[in-house]
N, C-alpha and C positions, 0 to 999 in steps of 0.2 A: 625284657624289652630293650631295644637298641638305644644306647645313650644318645641324646639329641645332639651332643657336641662331638660325636665320633664321625669323622669324615672318612677314615680308612675302612674299606670293606673287609669283612672277616669271613674267611673260608675255612672249612675243615679239610685237613689232609688225611684222607682215609679211603680205603677201597671196600668199606663195610657199611651198607645202608643202616644197620642197627646203630652204628655210631652216629650217623646222620640224625636219626631220631633222638638219640640221647643229647646231641649238641643242640638241637632245636628246643628240647625240653629245658636244658640247662640255661641257654642264652635267651630264649624267647625269640630268636631270630637267627638266620644264617644267610649270608650273601652268596655263597657258592661252595664248591667242593673241588679239590684236586685229587686225581687218581693217577696211578702209574703201574707198570707191571709188578714192581716189588710189593706194592700195597695190595694188589689182587692176589699175589702169592701168599700174603699174610691174612687174607680173608679166612675166617674160621671154616668155611665150607670147602676150601681147597686144601686144608691141612692134611698131609700124608696121602694125597690122592694124585692120580695121573689122568690126563685127558688127551684126547686127540686134538689136533690143531683147531678143528671146527668146534669141538665141544668147549674148549677154553675160550674161544672167541664168543661163542654163544653165551657162556657164563658171564663174561665181561659185559656183553651187551645187556643182559638182564640186570646186572648190578647197576650199570649206568642208568638204565631206564627207571629202576626203582628209585635211585637217588634223585633223578630229574623230577620224578613225580612228587617227591617230598619237598623240593625247592624249585618249583616251576619258574619262579621269577628270578632265580639266580643263575650262575654259570656253573657248568660241570666240565672240567678238563678231562679229556680222553686222550691217552698217549698212544702214538703209533709204535709198532715194533721197529727198533733200529739196532743194528749191530754195525761194525766197521765197514761191512760190504754193502749195506742197504743203500740203494740209490735214491735220488730225489724223486724219480718217477715212481718207485715202489712206495715211498712215503706218501706221495700225492694220492695214489690209488687207495691206500689204507685210509688216508684222511677223508677222502670223498665218501668212502663206505661208512666210516665211523660218524661222520657228520649227519648221516641219515638216521642214526639211531635215536637221536633226541633233538628237540628244537633249540635247546640252550647249550649246545656243545661249544667248547673251545678245544680245537685239536692241537695236541702237544707235539711239537717237533724239537729235536735236539738242536742246540745252537752250534751247528757245524756247517760246512759249505753245502752239503747235501740238504740239510734241514732248512737252511736259508733259501735255497733254490725252491724247495717245496713251499716255504712260507710266501715267497714272492708270487708264485703262481696262485696260491690259495687266496691271498687277499684280492687278487684280480678277479676271483670268482665270488667275492664277498663272503668267504668263509671266515669264521672267527678262529683265531689261533693263539697259542701260548708257546713261546720259545723257551725251552727249559734247559737245565744244566748250564746256566750262564755263570761264568766266574771272572769276567773281566769287563772293564769299560769298553775295550775294543769290540768284544762280542756284542755288548749292548748297543754300541754305535752301529754295528752292522745290522742288527735287528731293526733299528730305527730306519736306516736307509733302504733295506730290503722290503719294508712294508709301507713305504710312502704311498699316500693315496687312500689308505685305510681311514675309517672314521674312529673316533675315540670309542673305546669299548670293544673294538674288534681285535686288538692285539695286546697281549701281555708279554712281558719278559720276566723270567723267573730266576733271579740270582739266588744261588744256594749258599746261605750264610753258614750253616752248621758245618758243612764239609770244608769250608775255609778255616773255621775255628779248629777243626780236628787236626789241621796241620800247623797250628800255631799262628794263624793270621786272623785279624779281626774282620770277620765277614761282614759285620754291620757297616764298616767303612765303605765297602763296595756299594751298599745300598745308598749311602749318602753321596758317594761320588757319582753314581749313575743319575740319581735325582738331580743333582746340580748340573750335570752335563746336559740332561734333557730340558733344563730350564730355558735353553736357547731355541728349543724346537717348537713343534706345533701341538704337542700333547697327544698325538695319536697312539703312542705306545704307553701303556700303564705298567708301573713297576709293581710286581707281585713278589713280596719277600717270602722266600721258601726255605726249606730245610731248617725250620725254626726248632731250636732245641730246648728253649727255656722261656719263662715268662718275660725275662728282660729283653730277649729278642723281639717279642711281640710289642712290648711297651715302647721300645726305642723305634721300631718301625712306625708305630703310630706317631710318635713325637717328630720323626723325620718327615712325615707326610707321605709315606709310602701309600700308593693307591689301594693296595690290597696286601693282606698278610694271610698266609695259610698256615695252620698249626694243627698238630695232633690233638685228639680229644683231651688227653691228660693236661695239656697246657691251657686249653680253653677252660677246663674245670678249675685250674688254679686261678685263672683270671676271674671267674665267677666268684670264687672264694674271697677274692679281694674286692668284690663289689663292682666288677667291670670298671676297674680304675682306668681313668684317662690321664696320661701324663701331662703335666703342665709345662710351661716354658722353662721351668727350672730343672726339669728332669735331666739327670746325668747318667749316661751309660758308662760303666767303668769295668770293662772285662779284665780279668787277671791273666797275666802272662801271655798276652796275644800281641803279635807285632802289628803295627799300623799298616794299613794299605793306603799309601799316599795317592792323592788324585793325580791322574795323568793328563797331559795336555792333548787330549783327544777331541778333535773338533768334528761336529756333524757336517754333512754336506758333500762328502765324497762318495763315489760308487761303493756299494757294500763290500765288493770283492777286494778292495784296497785295505780293508781292516784285517788285522791278524785275528782270526777266529779260532785258531788251534789252541787248545788248552788241555793239559794233562788230566785235570779233574773231570773235564767233560768226557774224555776217553774212558776214564775209570767209571764214571756214572753210567755210560752206555753199556760197558761190559757188565756191570752189576745188574742193570735192568734186564738186559737180554738174557743173562744167565738165570735170573730168577724166573723169567717167563719160560725159557727152554726147559727148566727143571720141572715145570708143570706138565710137559708134553711127553706122551709115550714115545 
């Protein structure tokens, strides 16, 4: 059962409905689930197989619909295909189609200029969205400005902490910096801590007040083994050998195109997701 003092929503990061069932059994609750092309490529039913483009889209649709049926009151993030040449128009067309799959979708766009253009249009159509592969305050500020007018619950931004850790930076600093930056705003963008690699990431996200944290099943299992521990005010996150990411003087209130949204890790993430997806296709 969900702890009464837990304010952060807990999502599963997985492209496998069987893991959704296991998470529900373990936790007794689940607030949502995030999927992406790499997670679909890791689904046991796609292992070693090749599909036509229509077949893999149909498989993704069935997976998402099954997950949605298991957590109908939650959110299910569905990611558009994007490579460096994918235009905003192409993302929007995918987003519209994917949004019809289930009633509780958040459509995932990359935090790039094209993805932000797609996000800006999507919120005008009252679509719920999730801006993914975020690695900087500037990107998070652009997400905030591009989605003005949205209601709370309609827009997530997903900073990827683990991938920053991988290159020796303290990814959780970015979560703290974005939350502090958003304090001056209207709360229409919710921070979803993503690329969670260990239980400490999850616990510190809760301690910081992240709106949402998404984690693999193995980390949720570790959390259950600790009795669904909720960190108190004295919790200290102490990563080893990671450089601090200092807060930047980024102010909200400018047109989103004035923020620097280019980031090398976003480019790397797009390349990885698109490669994993393309490797499934004949």
